[in-house]
KEKE-3310 file (N, C-alpha, C; in steps of 0.2 Angstrom, whole numbers, plus 5000, padded with zeros to 4 digits):
npx = (4974:4974:4983:4987:4997:4997:5001:5006:4998:5007:4997:4987:4968:4969:4958:4951:4958:4956:4946:4944:4953:4945:4936:4943:4945:4934:4929:4937:4938:4924:4927:4940:4936:4946:4955:4965:4966:4978:4985:4997:5001:5013:5019:5020:5029:5024:5036:5044:5041:5044:5033:5035:5049:5049:5047:5034:5022:5010:4995:4999:4996:4989:4995:4986:4991:4986:4992:4985:4974:4974:4961:4947:4935:4933:4920:4918:4930:4930:4917:4925:4936:4927:4921:4938:4940:4928:4928:4946:4941:4933:4942:4954:4952:4952:4970:4976:4978:4964:4957:4965:4970:4978:4973:4985:4983:4991:4992:4990:4995:4990:5000:5010:5011:5013:5012:5016:5029:5021:5015:5001:4994:4994:4986:4970:4959:4962:4963:4949:4944:4945:4941:4929:4927:4933:4935:4941:4955:4968)
npy = (4972:4968:4959:4942:4933:4915:4906:4893:4876:4861:4847:4852:4847:4849:4851:4858:4870:4872:4880:4888:4899:4904:4909:4918:4926:4933:4939:4945:4954:4961:4968:4978:4982:4978:4973:4958:4952:4942:4925:4916:4905:4897:4885:4874:4863:4853:4853:4864:4875:4882:4889:4899:4898:4884:4866:4860:4848:4850:4855:4870:4885:4895:4910:4923:4938:4952:4962:4977:4988:5008:5006:5012:5008:5002:4991:4984:4979:4973:4963:4959:4951:4941:4931:4930:4921:4912:4906:4898:4891:4879:4873:4871:4862:4850:4851:4863:4875:4881:4891:4900:4907:4919:4935:4950:4964:4974:4990:5000:5017:5024:5033:5024:5012:5003:4999:4992:5001:5014:5024:5022:5032:5038:5038:5037:5031:5021:5030:5039:5025:5025:5035:5033:5020:5027:5041:5047:5053:5044)
npz = (4983:4996:5008:5013:5024:5031:5045:5047:5055:5045:5035:5030:5021:5004:5001:5009:5011:5000:4999:5010:5008:4999:5008:5013:5002:5001:5012:5017:5004:5005:5012:5008:4991:4984:4969:4965:4980:4987:4996:5007:5012:5026:5031:5042:5055:5068:5076:5073:5078:5094:5107:5120:5126:5121:5113:5110:5111:5108:5099:5086:5087:5078:5066:5058:5046:5041:5028:5025:5016:5024:5037:5046:5054:5067:5067:5057:5055:5065:5061:5053:5057:5061:5054:5047:5059:5059:5047:5047:5059:5055:5043:5048:5063:5065:5067:5071:5084:5086:5093:5098:5084:5078:5076:5066:5060:5049:5045:5031:5026:5009:5003:5006:5002:4986:4971:4952:4952:4956:4966:4977:4981:4971:4965:4954:4960:4969:4979:4979:4986:4996:5000:5003:5009:5022:5026:5022:5011:5011)
capx = (4980:4975:4989:4986:5000:4994:5007:5000:5003:5007:4992:4976:4967:4968:4950:4948:4963:4955:4939:4946:4958:4939:4931:4949:4943:4925:4927:4941:4936:4921:4931:4941:4932:4950:4956:4972:4970:4982:4984:5001:5001:5016:5017:5024:5030:5028:5045:5052:5037:5041:5032:5040:5056:5050:5047:5029:5016:5003:4995:5001:4992:4991:4991:4986:4995:4987:4993:4980:4975:4970:4954:4946:4931:4934:4915:4921:4937:4926:4915:4929:4939:4923:4924:4941:4937:4924:4933:4950:4939:4931:4948:4959:4948:4959:4975:4977:4972:4959:4953:4971:4969:4975:4975:4986:4982:4996:4988:4994:4991:4989:5008:5016:5009:5014:5010:5019:5029:5017:5013:4994:4992:4995:4979:4967:4952:4961:4961:4942:4941:4947:4938:4922:4930:4939:4930:4948:4958:4973)
capy = (4971:4962:4953:4939:4927:4910:4906:4888:4869:4857:4845:4855:4844:4854:4856:4861:4875:4880:4880:4894:4905:4906:4910:4920:4931:4935:4942:4952:4958:4963:4972:4979:4979:4981:4965:4958:4948:4936:4922:4915:4899:4897:4878:4873:4855:4855:4852:4867:4877:4882:4894:4902:4890:4876:4864:4856:4842:4856:4861:4874:4892:4897:4914:4927:4942:4957:4968:4978:4999:5010:5005:5014:5008:4994:4987:4981:4977:4963:4957:4952:4947:4935:4931:4923:4916:4905:4899:4896:4887:4876:4868:4866:4863:4844:4853:4867:4874:4888:4895:4902:4908:4929:4940:4954:4970:4979:4994:5005:5022:5022:5033:5017:5005:5006:4992:4992:5007:5016:5026:5019:5036:5042:5031:5042:5026:5018:5036:5039:5021:5028:5042:5030:5020:5031:5045:5052:5050:5039)
capz = (4984:5004:5005:5019:5025:5038:5047:5050:5057:5040:5035:5029:5014:4999:4995:5013:5008:4991:5004:5017:5003:4996:5010:5015:4999:5000:5019:5012:4994:5006:5019:5006:4987:4979:4965:4968:4984:4990:5000:5006:5017:5029:5033:5050:5057:5076:5081:5069:5081:5096:5111:5126:5123:5124:5107:5112:5107:5110:5090:5084:5088:5073:5067:5052:5044:5035:5022:5021:5015:5032:5039:5052:5057:5070:5067:5048:5059:5069:5054:5048:5063:5064:5048:5046:5064:5058:5039:5049:5063:5047:5036:5055:5066:5069:5067:5073:5092:5083:5100:5100:5080:5080:5068:5066:5056:5049:5038:5027:5020:5001:5002:5012:4998:4980:4967:4947:4951:4957:4975:4978:4983:4965:4960:4961:4960:4975:4983:4979:4989:5003:5002:5002:5014:5029:5023:5019:5005:5011)
cpx = (4980:4979:4989:4991:4997:5000:5004:5004:5001:5000:4986:4977:4966:4961:4948:4950:4958:4949:4940:4948:4951:4936:4936:4945:4938:4927:4934:4938:4928:4922:4930:4938:4938:4953:4964:4974:4973:4982:4990:5002:5010:5015:5021:5024:5029:5031:5047:5044:5037:5039:5034:5044:5054:5046:5041:5028:5010:5000:4996:4995:4996:4989:4992:4988:4994:4989:4989:4981:4971:4963:4953:4941:4934:4925:4919:4927:4935:4924:4919:4935:4935:4925:4930:4939:4937:4925:4938:4946:4937:4937:4950:4957:4950:4965:4977:4973:4971:4956:4958:4973:4972:4974:4981:4986:4986:4990:4991:4990:4991:4996:5012:5017:5014:5014:5013:5023:5030:5015:5005:4990:4990:4990:4974:4960:4955:4962:4954:4941:4939:4941:4932:4925:4931:4934:4936:4949:4964:4970)
cpy = (4972:4958:4948:4935:4925:4909:4897:4879:4864:4852:4844:4850:4848:4855:4859:4869:4877:4882:4888:4897:4909:4912:4918:4929:4936:4939:4949:4958:4967:4967:4980:4979:4981:4973:4964:4955:4943:4932:4919:4910:4898:4892:4877:4865:4856:4855:4857:4873:4880:4888:4892:4896:4887:4874:4858:4853:4844:4854:4864:4882:4895:4906:4918:4935:4948:4960:4972:4988:5000:5008:5007:5011:5001:4990:4983:4976:4970:4959:4955:4948:4938:4933:4923:4918:4912:4902:4897:4890:4880:4872:4868:4866:4855:4847:4855:4866:4882:4891:4901:4903:4918:4929:4946:4961:4974:4983:4998:5013:5023:5026:5031:5013:5007:4997:4994:4998:5016:5020:5023:5027:5040:5040:5035:5037:5023:5025:5038:5032:5020:5030:5036:5026:5023:5035:5052:5049:5046:5037)
cpz = (4991:5003:5014:5020:5033:5039:5051:5052:5047:5043:5034:5023:5008:4997:5003:5014:5006:4995:5008:5011:5001:5002:5015:5012:5000:5008:5016:5007:4999:5008:5015:4999:4984:4976:4969:4976:4985:4994:5002:5012:5020:5034:5040:5052:5063:5080:5077:5075:5088:5100:5118:5129:5125:5115:5114:5108:5107:5099:5089:5084:5083:5072:5057:5052:5041:5035:5020:5020:5023:5032:5046:5056:5060:5070:5061:5053:5062:5067:5050:5051:5062:5059:5045:5050:5059:5050:5045:5053:5059:5047:5045:5059:5070:5067:5070:5083:5091:5086:5100:5092:5082:5074:5069:5059:5054:5042:5038:5025:5013:4999:5004:5007:4988:4975:4959:4948:4953:4964:4973:4980:4975:4961:4962:4961:4967:4981:4985:4983:4994:5005:5008:5008:5022:5030:5023:5014:5005:5015)
residu = (MET:PRO:ILE:CYS:PHE:LEU:GLU:VAL:PRO:THR:GLY:ILE:HIS:PRO:ASP:ALA:LYS:LYS:LYS:LEU:VAL:GLN:LYS:PHE:THR:THR:ALA:LEU:LYS:GLU:THR:TRP:PRO:ILE:PRO:ASP:ILE:ARG:VAL:PHE:PHE:ARG:GLU:TYR:ARG:LYS:GLU:ASP:VAL:ALA:GLN:ASP:GLY:GLN:PHE:ARG:SER:ASP:PRO:ILE:LYS:PRO:LEU:CYS:LEU:LEU:HIS:VAL:PRO:LEU:LEU:ARG:SER:LEU:ASP:ALA:LYS:ARG:LYS:LEU:THR:GLN:ALA:LEU:GLN:ALA:ALA:PHE:VAL:GLU:ALA:TYR:LYS:ASP:ILE:ALA:ASP:THR:SER:GLN:PHE:MET:VAL:PHE:TYR:ASN:LEU:TYR:PRO:LEU:GLU:ASN:ALA:SER:ILE:GLY:GLY:HIS:LEU:GLN:SER:ASP:ILE:PRO:GLU:ALA:VAL:GLU:LEU:MET:ARG:GLN:LEU:ASN:GLY:ALA:GLY:THR)
# end
């Protein structure tokens, strides 16, 4: 159920995109051993991105929005952040300002996520996984 939205410039080679998805999926799966990891690319041309009220010719400063289950461990977040940064730099080093790659963690308790018409908090396997991950059921 981890979902990743990448707000990035256009121009990445399809092979680099595929490798990036594989690395992101591996890192997310190591953090949350949950199936159904999704990665979405939202690609922009330079002329479609403004910063501080200005359209600039500088490389786009990309970001990653993660919509994921609650994770209390700062060490796990640090490890994931470093893995995502390294994968991103490799894929976008000549396309984006990779030094400014930002990751935002949108963390959801199980009662704030559903799949197939069921709250995740009503799925015993999900509750057990969160207990193992965080020391609590949701």
